Each structure stands twice: as C-alpha cells, then as structure tokens.
C-alpha positions as CSV (number, residue, x, y, z in Angstrom):
1,M,-4.1,-31.1,-66.1
2,L,-1.0,-33.0,-67.4
3,E,-3.0,-36.3,-67.2
4,A,-5.7,-34.7,-69.4
5,I,-3.1,-33.7,-72.0
6,I,-1.6,-37.2,-72.0
7,K,-5.1,-38.7,-72.4
8,A,-6.1,-36.3,-75.2
9,S,-2.9,-36.6,-77.2
10,P,-3.2,-38.5,-80.5
11,A,0.6,-39.2,-80.3
12,A,1.9,-42.0,-78.1
13,I,3.6,-40.7,-74.9
14,I,6.0,-43.0,-73.2
15,A,8.3,-42.5,-70.3
16,L,11.2,-44.8,-69.4
17,D,13.2,-45.0,-66.2
18,G,17.0,-45.1,-66.1
19,Q,17.0,-48.8,-67.0
20,D,14.8,-48.2,-70.1
21,R,11.7,-49.8,-68.3
22,V,8.3,-48.3,-69.1
23,I,7.0,-46.0,-66.3
24,L,4.3,-44.2,-68.5
25,W,2.3,-45.7,-71.4
26,S,-0.4,-43.5,-72.8
27,D,-3.8,-44.6,-74.2
28,S,-2.5,-43.6,-77.6
29,A,0.6,-45.8,-77.1
30,E,-1.9,-48.6,-76.4
31,R,-3.7,-48.0,-79.7
32,M,-0.6,-47.4,-81.8
33,F,1.3,-50.4,-80.6
34,G,-1.4,-52.9,-79.4
35,C,0.0,-53.4,-75.9
36,R,-2.0,-52.6,-72.8
37,R,-0.4,-50.4,-70.1
38,E,-0.6,-53.3,-67.6
39,E,1.5,-55.4,-70.0
40,V,4.4,-53.0,-70.4
41,Q,4.5,-51.1,-67.0
42,G,7.9,-51.8,-65.4
43,R,9.2,-53.8,-68.4
44,P,11.7,-53.0,-71.1
45,L,10.3,-51.1,-74.1
46,P,8.4,-53.7,-76.2
47,I,8.2,-51.7,-79.5
48,L,11.8,-51.7,-80.6
49,P,12.5,-53.7,-83.7
50,P,15.0,-56.6,-83.4
51,D,17.6,-54.6,-85.3
52,A,17.4,-51.6,-82.9
53,S,20.5,-51.9,-80.7
54,M,20.8,-48.5,-79.1
55,P,19.0,-47.9,-75.8
56,M,16.6,-45.0,-75.8
57,R,18.6,-42.9,-73.3
58,E,21.6,-43.0,-75.6
59,R,19.5,-41.4,-78.3
60,L,18.9,-38.3,-76.1
61,P,20.6,-35.2,-77.6
62,S,23.6,-34.0,-75.6
63,S,23.3,-30.7,-73.8
64,E,25.4,-29.0,-76.5
65,A,23.3,-30.4,-79.3
66,R,19.9,-29.3,-77.8
67,H,18.1,-26.4,-79.4
68,A,17.7,-23.0,-77.7
69,P,14.8,-23.0,-75.3
70,N,12.4,-21.4,-77.8
71,E,13.3,-23.4,-80.8
72,P,11.2,-26.4,-81.7
73,E,12.9,-29.8,-81.5
74,E,13.3,-31.6,-84.8
75,G,12.9,-35.2,-83.5
76,F,14.0,-38.1,-85.6
77,E,12.3,-40.7,-87.7
78,A,12.5,-44.4,-86.7
79,V,10.6,-47.6,-87.0
80,R,8.8,-49.2,-84.1
81,V,6.9,-52.5,-84.0
82,H,3.2,-53.2,-83.2
83,R,2.4,-56.2,-81.1
84,N,1.3,-58.1,-84.3
85,G,4.7,-57.5,-85.9
86,T,3.7,-54.6,-88.2
87,R,6.5,-52.1,-88.5
88,I,5.3,-48.5,-87.9
89,P,7.2,-45.5,-89.1
90,V,7.3,-42.8,-86.4
91,R,8.7,-39.4,-85.6
92,I,10.1,-39.4,-82.0
93,W,10.8,-36.4,-79.8
94,T,12.6,-37.4,-76.6
95,V,13.7,-35.3,-73.6
96,P,15.4,-36.3,-70.3
97,I,13.1,-36.3,-67.2
98,S,14.2,-33.2,-65.3
99,D,15.5,-35.2,-62.3
100,G,17.7,-37.3,-64.5
101,T,15.8,-40.6,-63.8
102,G,14.8,-41.4,-67.3
103,S,13.3,-40.0,-70.5
104,L,10.0,-38.9,-71.9
105,S,9.2,-39.6,-75.6
106,V,6.3,-38.5,-77.8
107,L,5.9,-40.7,-80.9
108,A,3.8,-39.6,-83.9
109,D,2.6,-42.3,-86.4
110,L,3.9,-41.5,-89.9
111,S,2.1,-44.4,-91.6
112,E,-0.3,-42.2,-93.5
113,T,2.4,-39.6,-94.4
114,K,4.7,-42.3,-95.7
115,Q,1.8,-43.9,-97.7
116,A,1.0,-40.5,-99.2
117,E,4.7,-40.0,-100.1
118,R,4.8,-43.4,-101.9
119,E,1.6,-42.5,-103.8
120,H,3.0,-39.1,-104.8
121,E,6.2,-40.8,-106.0
122,N,4.2,-43.4,-108.0
123,L,2.0,-40.7,-109.6
124,T,5.1,-38.6,-110.4
125,D,6.7,-41.6,-112.0
126,R,3.6,-42.4,-114.0
127,E,3.3,-38.8,-115.2
128,R,7.0,-38.8,-116.3
129,Q,6.4,-42.1,-118.2
130,A,3.3,-40.7,-119.9
131,R,5.1,-37.6,-121.0
132,E,7.9,-39.7,-122.4
133,R,5.4,-41.8,-124.4
134,A,3.7,-38.7,-125.6
135,V,7.0,-37.1,-126.8
136,S,7.9,-40.4,-128.5
137,A,4.5,-40.6,-130.2
138,H,4.8,-37.0,-131.4
139,R,8.2,-37.6,-132.9
140,T,7.0,-40.8,-134.6
141,S,4.0,-38.8,-136.1
142,L,6.4,-36.1,-137.3
143,L,8.5,-38.7,-139.1
144,F,5.4,-40.1,-140.9
145,E,4.2,-36.7,-141.9
146,A,7.7,-35.8,-143.3
147,A,7.9,-39.0,-145.3
148,P,7.1,-38.7,-149.0
C-alpha cells in the first residue's frame, strides 16, 4: 500500500540515509527534477543549489520543536534545482526515519503558486497606478472647471 501512495503522490518523495545519500526517489521526483531513480540511488542529493550548505539531516526539527502528534507540520520553503539548471521553488516537509537511519522528505512544487503571486502583485501594482492616474486626472479637470 505504501508503494501505491508513493507512486500516486503528485509531490516528490525522497528518502536519504544517514550520509545524505538517496535511498528512495519517487516517480514524481523524477518528473520534478529530471533525474531518473537509477541515476540518483545511493548518491548524494543532486537537487541542492550550489549555495545550499546545510545537509538535509541538519534541517530536521529538533524533538522539542516538533509539533504535537495531531498538529500539521508547517514545512519550509526552499529552492531546489532541476537537472537542466532551472531553480524550482518548493515546500519541504521532512521527518526522521523511525530507526534513526536517515530522513524522508515530501517536496511540493510551488512554481505555479509563485507565478500566481507575482501576477497578483503585478495586477495590484497596475491597479494602484491606474487609480493614481485617475485621481490626478480628476484633480486636473477640477482645476480647469474652476478657472475663469
């Protein structure tokens, strides 16, 4: 059943051993990052950008910082790199493997969300500029109407 969940997940699911080598690479990870399972299995995580210095296991929340068992985990936003060099914004949820031998991460692609946020900001800015121009035009017309 777990294998079916991993195959059906639209999010990338990646497990790393204690030395940050890939031990699980889902089909969605293949699609998201452009690397085949055979290429990454047993190797260091290939999707970290050059400026990422902290190993994945150091990003795991400490036991004191973890949420209560029934509270959803927030995860964190980061950037990962596709095989072709494209930077991909992702939200990552990571938990230690129960026997302490590594970590399991779920990565959701935020590209469409980030694009929608940029478009919203652009539209909001254009709306503000249009309002400012309308107010300015109205003030100018009032000045002309008031002139003798």
